[in-house]
C-alpha positions in Angstrom: -34.7 44.1 -32.3 -31.0 44.9 -32.1 -31.5 46.7 -28.8 -33.4 43.7 -27.3 -30.7 41.3 -28.4 -28.0 43.4 -26.7 -29.9 43.4 -23.4 -30.4 39.6 -23.6 -26.6 39.2 -24.1 -26.0 41.4 -21.0 -28.4 39.4 -18.9 -26.7 36.1 -19.9 -23.3 37.6 -19.2 -24.5 38.6 -15.7 -25.2 35.0 -14.9 -21.8 33.8 -16.1 -19.7 32.0 -13.4 -16.1 33.0 -13.3 -13.3 30.8 -11.7 -11.7 31.4 -8.4 -9.2 34.3 -8.7 -5.8 33.1 -7.8 -4.3 29.8 -6.8 -6.2 27.1 -4.9 -5.3 23.5 -3.8 -8.8 22.1 -3.9 -10.3 20.5 -7.0 -13.8 21.6 -5.8 -13.1 25.0 -7.4 -13.3 23.3 -10.8 -17.0 23.3 -10.4 -17.6 26.5 -8.5 -17.1 30.2 -9.1 -18.4 33.7 -8.7 -20.6 36.2 -10.5 -19.3 39.6 -11.5 -20.3 42.8 -9.7 -19.6 44.9 -12.7 -20.6 43.2 -15.9 -18.3 45.1 -18.1 -15.3 44.9 -15.7 -12.6 42.2 -15.6 -13.0 38.9 -13.7 -10.7 40.0 -10.8 -11.1 39.6 -7.1 -12.2 43.2 -6.8 -14.9 42.8 -9.4 -16.3 39.4 -8.3 -19.0 38.8 -5.7 -16.7 36.9 -3.4 -19.4 36.7 -0.7 -21.4 34.1 -2.7 -20.1 30.9 -4.3 -22.0 29.6 -7.3 -22.1 26.0 -8.7 -21.2 26.0 -12.4 -23.3 22.9 -13.0 -26.7 24.0 -11.6 -26.3 27.6 -10.6 -27.0 27.0 -6.9 -25.4 29.6 -4.6 -23.8 29.3 -1.2 -22.3 31.8 1.2 -18.5 31.9 1.0 -17.5 30.7 4.5 -13.8 30.2 3.6 -13.9 26.4 3.4 -15.1 23.8 0.8 -16.9 21.4 3.1 -20.5 22.4 2.1 -19.4 22.7 -1.6 -18.0 19.2 -1.6 -21.2 17.9 0.0 -23.2 19.6 -2.7 -21.2 17.9 -5.4 -21.4 14.5 -3.7 -25.2 14.7 -3.3 -26.2 16.4 -6.6 -23.6 15.9 -9.3 -21.8 12.7 -8.5 -22.9 10.8 -11.6 -22.7 13.8 -13.9 -19.0 14.5 -13.3 -18.1 10.8 -12.8 -16.6 11.1 -9.3 -16.6 8.8 -6.4 -16.8 9.7 -2.8 -13.5 10.8 -1.3 -11.8 10.2 -4.8 -11.1 12.7 -7.5 -11.4 15.7 -5.2 -9.2 17.0 -2.5 -11.1 17.8 0.6 -10.1 20.6 2.9 -7.5 19.2 5.3 -8.5 18.8 8.9 -6.3 19.2 11.9 -6.7 16.9 14.9 -5.7 18.2 18.3 -6.3 14.8 20.0 -3.4 13.8 22.2 -1.4 11.0 20.7 -0.7 8.4 23.5 2.5 6.3 22.8 2.0 2.6 23.1 4.0 1.0 25.9 6.2 -1.9 25.0 5.9 -5.1 27.0 9.4 -4.6 28.4 8.6 -1.1 29.5 5.2 -2.1 31.1 6.8 -4.9 33.0 9.6 -2.7 34.3 7.0 -0.1 35.4 4.9 -2.7 37.1 8.1 -3.9 39.0 8.8 -0.3 40.1 5.3 0.0 41.4 5.7 -3.1 43.5 9.0 -1.8 44.9 7.2 1.4 45.9 4.3 -0.4 47.6 6.7 -2.8 49.5 9.5 -0.3 50.2 7.1 2.3 51.8 4.7 -0.3 53.2 1.8 1.4 51.3 -1.7 -0.1 51.1 -2.6 -1.9 47.9 -5.7 0.2 47.6 -3.4 3.0 46.6 -3.5 1.6 43.0 -7.3 2.2 42.9 -7.1 5.8 44.2 -8.3 8.3 41.6 -5.6 10.9 42.4 -2.8 8.3 42.2 -4.0 7.2 38.8 -4.2 10.7 37.6 -0.7 11.4 38.8 0.6 8.3 37.0 -1.2 9.3 33.8 0.6 12.7 33.9 3.9 10.9 34.2 3.2 8.3 31.5 -0.1 8.4 29.7 0.6 5.0 28.1 0.7 3.2 31.4 -2.4 1.8 33.1 -2.1 1.3 36.8 -3.1 -2.4 37.6 -5.9 -3.0 40.1 -5.6 -4.2 43.6 -6.2 -7.9 42.7 -3.6 -7.8 39.9 -1.1 -6.2 42.2 -1.7 -8.9 44.8 -1.0 -11.7 42.2 2.1 -9.9 41.1 3.4 -9.6 44.7 2.8 -13.3 45.3 4.7 -14.1 42.1 7.5 -11.7 43.1 7.7 -13.2 46.6 8.1 -16.7 45.1 10.8 -15.4 42.7 12.7 -13.7 45.5 12.4 -16.8 47.8 14.0 -19.0 45.1 16.7 -16.5 44.4 17.6 -16.2 48.1 17.5 -20.0 48.5 20.0 -20.4 45.6 22.3 -17.8 47.1 22.3 -19.6 50.4 23.0 -23.0 48.9 25.9 -21.7 46.8 27.5 -19.7 49.7 30.6 -21.1 51.5 29.4 -19.6 54.7 26.4 -17.6 56.1 26.2 -15.2 59.0 23.0 -14.4 60.7 22.0 -11.2 62.6 19.0 -10.7 64.7 17.1 -7.5 65.5 14.3 -7.2 68.0 12.1 -4.1 67.8 8.7 -2.8 69.1 6.1 -1.1 66.9 4.2 2.1 67.9 1.4 -0.2 68.9 3.8 -1.9 71.4 3.9 -5.1 69.4 7.1 -7.1 69.5 8.9 -8.2 66.3 12.0 -10.2 65.4 13.9 -9.8 62.2 16.5 -12.2 61.0 19.0 -11.2 58.3 21.5 -13.4 56.4 24.8 -12.1 55.2 27.1 -13.8 52.7 29.7 -13.3 50.0 28.7 -14.6 46.6 30.9 -16.5 44.1 31.6 -13.1 42.4 32.8 -11.7 45.7 29.8 -9.6 46.2 28.5 -8.9 49.7 24.8 -9.7 50.0 22.4 -9.1 52.8 18.8 -10.5 52.7 16.0 -10.5 55.2 14.9 -14.1 55.9 12.1 -13.3 58.2 10.2 -10.7 60.1 7.9 -12.1 62.7 5.7 -10.9 65.5 6.5 -12.6 68.7 4.6 -13.0 72.0 6.2 -11.6 75.1 9.5 -9.8 75.5 12.8 -10.1 73.6 14.3 -12.6 75.9 17.2 -14.9 75.1 14.8 -17.8 75.0 12.4 -16.2 72.6 15.3 -15.0 70.3 16.8 -18.4 70.3 13.5 -20.0 69.4 13.0 -17.6 66.5 16.4 -18.2 65.1 16.0 -21.9 65.2 12.6 -21.6 63.4 14.1 -19.4 60.7 17.2 -21.5 60.0 14.9 -24.6 59.9 12.6 -22.9 57.4 15.5 -22.0 55.1 
């Protein structure tokens, strides 16, 4: 009888679950552990079956994969009520690392300033408005500033109309406040042999700042004769 009792004690001891050897930051290990490889040896890392994790509450075993995700899932599904825990509370889950690119949010002031720079680019280089809908241009802008979304063609058209009105009013104010205005005329021909006239106003502001502003660029019929130039200048001065 004594021999049978001793064997039973050894069998029970072989099923004992020993805690995780060493320090751990996860509370999951309060409910999981390992069996011994050598029953009579100490509960050290070298004498524990580290390849298999065992639940202390039900004895279910899991392969030790180096993380606690599946162990936490087991506790949530099987032992929630018995250990009085709530999902995501009372246990520290394995931290996750996100490699998603964080895109900074653009302020209203910065967005408006960028929109204005886009308009200057389109007008200054006489680029087509369809450029704003070009895939490669959008991709280029995203690389420069991921937080900025290039406006569509219609939005750019509305912005240009608004900017044109603002500039018209600003120029009109400068002309009204000027003590004197000088006009210069430039006649030129395009590569398609089309004739154009450009009229530019020059003035000195109240702050003694020299300003030059194009009042009109207009295609004309015929050659740059004195009569045509005079007609264009009269139409421009009358419009302003």
